[in-house]
N, C-alpha and C positions, 0 to 999 in steps of 0.2 A: 516490411509491413508491420504495423502495430496492431495487435489484437487486444481488445478490451473485453474482459469477461464481466458481464453485467449480473450482479447479484440482486436484481430487481430493485434498483435504487434510482430515485429521481436525480441524483447527482451524477450518474454515469455519463449523461450526455454533456454535462459541463466539462468533464474530463475529456470526452471525445472532441468537443469544440476546440479545446486548447491543443490537443495532439494533432488534429486534422489541419489546424491552421499552419502548423510547421511541417507536418508529414502527411501528405495527401492520401497516402495509402494506409488509412486507419479504418478498422472495422470493429463492430460491436456484435457479440453473440451472447445470448443468455446462458447462465451457468448450467442449465439443464436441457439446452437445445443444441449442443455440439458434442462431438466425441473426440477422443484423443487422436484417432485416425484422421479426422477432418482437420484438426489443428496441425498435424504433421503435414497434410496435403497443402495447407495454407502457407507453411514455411514462414511463420512470423519471425521478425528480428527482435521484437520486444513483446512482452505480455504485461498488461496492467490488470490487476484484479480489483474490481470496484468496491466501493462501500456497499452496505446493504443493511436490512432491518433485523437480521436474525443473529443466531449463534453460528460460529464457524462450522459446526457439524452439519449445518443445514445449507451449505454453500455449493450444492451440486457437485460438479466435476472439479472444482477449484483445487482441492487437496491433491487429486490425482495429477492435475496439470503441474502443480508445484513439484511433485515427486518426479514426474516424467521430464519436464523441461528445465527445472531449476539448475541442474548442472550444465545445461547447454546454452541457454540464452537469458538475457537479463529479464527479471521479473520484479515488478513493483506492486505491492499490496497497499491499498489505501483503506484506512479505517477497518471495516470488516475484512478486507483483503489482507491487511497487516495482521489481524488476529488469526486469519486462516493460516498464514505462514507459521506463526507461533504454534498454533494447534497441530499443524501437520508435523512439526518437529517436537511434539510432546511437551510443549510449554503449557502451563495452566492458564486458562482463560477464566477470569473472575469478575465479579461486579466491582466497578470502580467505587472509590470512597464517596464520590458525588456523581450525579448524573450531569453530563455536559451535552446539552442540545442547544446549539446556536450560541455558544459562549466562546469568547476568545481567551487564550492563555499565552503567557510568555513561554516560548520554547527555547531551550538551550540545546546546543549540538556540539559534536566533537570534530567538526570540519570534514566529515566524510564527503566524498566526491559529489553526492547528491545535494550537498549544502554549499557547493562552490559559489563564492561571491554572494552568500546570504549572510546578513548580519547575525551576530550572536550576542544576545538572544534576539528573537523576532516574534511577532504576534501571529498566532494561528487560530483558526476557527475549529472548534471541536463539536462533534455530534456523536456521542457514544455513552453507553452505560457499562460497557465491558472493557477490560484491559488485559494485557499480558502481565502475569505475575513475574516480576524481575528475578526473584530467587529461583524460579523454575525455568528461566530462559535457557534453552539448549546451549551447551558449551560451544557449539559451532557458530554462534551468533554473538555480535557485539551490540550493546546498547549505544545507539548513535545520537539519540535525541531524548529529552526528558523535560518534564515540567519543573517549576521551581521547587515543588515538593517531592521530586524524584520519580514520578510516574513515567513508565516507559512510553515514549512518543515516537520512537524510531528504532529499527533494528537493521543490521546488515549481516549477511552470512560471511564468515571469514574466508571462504574459498570460492563460493559461487557468486555470480552477479545478481544477488537477490536482496531486496530491500523491502521494508515495511514502514509505513508512517501512519500513526493513529489519527492525526489531524487531517483536515481537508484542504489540500493545496489548490483545488479548483474554486474554492470559496473566495468571494471578494473580501471577506474578513481575514484572509491569510495574506500577510505581507510576503512578497516574493514567492507566492505559490506557483505562478507560472514558471518562474526561474527554476524552482525545485523540480517540477515536471520536466522541463527542458534539460536540466542536468541529467536526469535519468534517461531521457530519450536519446541523449547524445553519448551515452556510455558505449 
């Protein structure tokens, strides 16, 4: 079962549609309408933490979910979800040098498993004004994707099956976005 934690974002159900097309048992719960006990009862195989309009500190149960389930099952954070992973592991979240709302960028990657069969570089849609500061990235994480000017666009935990991507794979403006989501869902 795939659990998507919704950070009150309109893109959440685009992610849901892609996941549910390939994995029928996909559900969505809001970040403040579910408990850790309920998640344990659901027994998800994967967790996706959605985009959202706020700062990671305002993401409801998401940090607790990362701490509780990160060592156990694969987790993917998208946009705000990516930032929540960084924030949970004490990385600094700061204003991006430019605001990116509905803009595409070339994204380079290190051939991490979530980028299997994804060209390097590829175009991705960005909707964010915050980023993870690379210099503060927790030592247990690798930078796995970045913009041409070096901004962190993807991270992966070195031990746990935990990934974050700053861009929006569910957007029609992201080349190979569905492939990236499927790569995660097939881990």
